N, C-alpha and C positions, 0 to 999 in steps of 0.2 A: 734100338733107342730106348733109354730109360723112361719109365712111366713119369709123366708130369703130374705131380700131386695137386697142382693148382688148376690146370686146364680140365682135369677130370673131376674136380670137386664140384659141389653144388654151386649154383650161381650166387654171386655176392648179393646180400640183402641190404636194402637201404637202412641206414642208421637214423637215429633221431637228428643227427647232424647232417645237413645237406651235403657237405663235402666229404663224407666218410661212407665207405661201404664196409659191411661186416659179413664175415664168413665163418662158418663152423664146419669142421670136417674131422675125420679120424685118420690116424697114422699108426702103422704097426712097427713096433720097435724090434731090436735085434733078438729079443727073448720071446717074440711072437705074442706080445701083449699089446692091447689097444690103448692108444693115447688120444684123448679128446682135445682137439686143437681149436684155437680161436685166432682170427686175423682181423685187423682193423686197417683198411686200405684207404689212402688219400685219393682225392681226385687228381688225376695226372700221375706222372712218374714220381715215385718216392725218392727223397734225397738221402735216406739212410734207413736201415732196418733196426728195430729195437725189440729184443727178445725179453719178455717179462717172465719172471720166475716167482711163483707164490710161495708162501710159507707153509709150515706144518698145519695140518687139519683143514686148511681152507681150500679154495679152488679159484681158477682164473676168472670166473664170472664176476668176482668182486673187483676186478681190475678193469671193468668195462669203461668206466669214466676216464681212467688213465689212457686206455687204448684210443678212445675217441679223441681225447685232447691231443695225443701224439699224432694221430692221423690228420687232425685239423692243422697241425704244424708242419705237415708234409712228410711225416715218417710212416712207414708201414710197421705197425706194432703187432707182435704175434707171440704165441706161447702155447702151452698145453697144461692140463691138469697132470701133476706128477703121478706116477704109478701108485695105485692104492688110494688115490684122492679124487674127489669130484666124480666126473663121469668116465674117468679112465679105468682100465682094467686092473686086475690084481686084487689080492685080499685087502680088505678095508684097512687103511693106514698101517699096512705092514710093509716094512722096508728091509730087504736082505742086506743091502749094501748101498751107501750113498753114491758110490761110483756108478751104480746102475742108472741113477737119475742123471748123472753127468753124461753117460753114454747117450741117453735119450735127448739131452740138450744138444749135443754135438751133431747127432743125426738130423734133428729138426732144423737146426741152424744151417747145416750144409744144404738141405733141400731149398730153403728160402734163398740162400746165397747163390745157388745154381740158377734159380729163377730170376734173380736180380743181380747179375754178375758185375755191375759197375758201381755199386753203392757200398758204403762202409757198414759195419755191424757193431751194435752196442748191446751189452747185457745190463739188465736191471733186475736185481734180486732182493727179496724181502725176507728177513728172518732166516728160516731154513733155506729159503731160496737164495739168500745172500751167500750162504755157505756153498750151495750148488753153483752159483755164478762165479764165485772165487775159484773153485776147483775146475770149472769148465774153462775159465780163462787160462789156467795153467796148461791146458791142452794146446794152446796157441792156435786157435782158429785163424786162418790166414787173413781174414778181413776185419778181425776184431780191432776196434780203435779206442774202446773205452768201456769202463764198468762203473755202474752206480750200485752201491751196496746200502740198502735201507734197513737199518737195525739188524745187521747180519749176525748170524749165530756162529761166532768165532771163538767163544770162550765159555767154558762150563760155569754154571751158576755156583755160588759159594757152597750151597747145600749139597752138591754132588761132587765136590772136588776131593773129598777124602778117599784115599786108596782103598779102604775097607768097603766103602759104599760102592765104589766102581767095580771092585772084585765081585761083590755080592750081586750086583746088577748083571754082570756077564754070566755068572753061573745060573741065575734064575732065568735069564734070557734064553739060554739053551734048553733048560728044562720046561719052562712054562712060557713059550714065545707069545701067546695071545693074551696072557693075563695083563690086566690094565692096572697101572699104578699112577697115582696123582691125576690131576686134571689141569687143563689150561684155565686159569682164572680169567673170566671174560673182562673184568675191569682192568686186567693187564693188557688186553687186546685193544680196547677202545674205552674212552671216557663217556661215550654217548649212550645213554640208557636205552634210547629207541633202537640204536644200532645193535646193542646186545640182544634185544628181543628179536630182531630180524635174524641175527646169527643163530640163535637158539631154534628159531622156526625154519631155518634152512636145512632141508634133509641132506644136502650135499656137504655141509660143513660138519666135520667130526667134533662133537662136543663131549665125547667120552674120555676115558683116561688114555694115557700114553701106553701103548702095548710094549711089553718088555723087549721083544725082538727089535722093534723099531728104536727104542731107547738105546739099545746096545749098538745098533748101526750108527746112530748119531754120535754116541759116546766115542766109539772107535775112531770116527772121522775127525771129530773136534780135538781129540787128544793129540792127533798127528798134524793138525793144520798149522800150528805155530812154526814148525820146522820148515814150512813152505813159504812163510812170509818173505824171506830174503830173495825168493825166486819170482815174486809177483812184481813185474816191471811194467805192466800196462798202465796207462792213465786211468785214474780212478777218483771217484768222489764217494765219501761215506757220510751218511746222515744217521744220527743216533740220538736217542733220548738219554739223558744223563742218569735217570733212575729206572731204566728198562729192567724189569724184573725177569724177563724171559731170556733175553740175549744181552749179556753183560757188555757195557761200553768199553771195558778194559781190552777186549779182544780187538775192537776197532782201533783203539789208540795204539796198541802194540803193532798192528799191521802198518799203521801210518809211520811209526818209528823205524821199522825194520825193512819196509819195502824200498827197493832201489829206484822206483819210478821217479822220473823227473817232473811228472805232472800228477800230483796227489794232493788231496784236500779232505778235511773232515769238518763237518758242522755238527756240533753237539748242542742240543736244545736243553737248557738247564731246567731241572725239576720236571722233565717230560718223561713219563713212564712208557710211552709207545710212540711210534711214528705212523702218521696217517698214510693210507694207500688209496683212498678214494676222495673224490671231490667233496662229498658230503662231510667226511671227517675233517678235511682241510678247512672247510667253511666254519 
């Protein structure tokens, strides 16, 4: 009999919300790396499972309020820090291949679906996590009923679209994989000055530059993602800021046009440079 990752995990801890139980545990992926996982469980039987996927440089702790709210609505919310992020294993913010993250998502989702065999599954992905959610949905998890993409990374920024720059990035990525280039501008992440200070003070949030190897992995994935838009037939909702400087809204608009899904929608917030992922940002 297969190991039950839930029954053998630490006991659920009471959350600030009376109707929610919170659990942390570790999972080993196919590459023998440790993934740090979080679960928000409602009181009683959940009506659906919602898997949360965070963006580049951040970690799932920042989605705690979202997880609590989902659990209060009767869902079991769950996810993990991507490899190289937060408390998960791997070299810090180093990604060999975006498909490695997709493998981790599918394995984790399968474990939860095996434990809750009678409920549907939904994916929610933010920024880089939106790209991962998109690619994971293409693997056709049997219980997946819908996807929410929050400012997904589906289009290269205008400053890196030139073939010469992309070629140079690939060469340097092989020669100098850990060299850092550029940085995420914090005012592109949130407009809340106090939140920026909290991010900078968070040791698990990567505030350094983008490592060349990781940049190449993301570049390779995004360059090929558009050819997959016509295959994306699951129900989906996209939420995007019109002036998002990290993840261009053009990619989201192209997905809406090319997807054959019969249940698809996009909400673009005018003059909004980012999309909130926590209750404090939404307020």
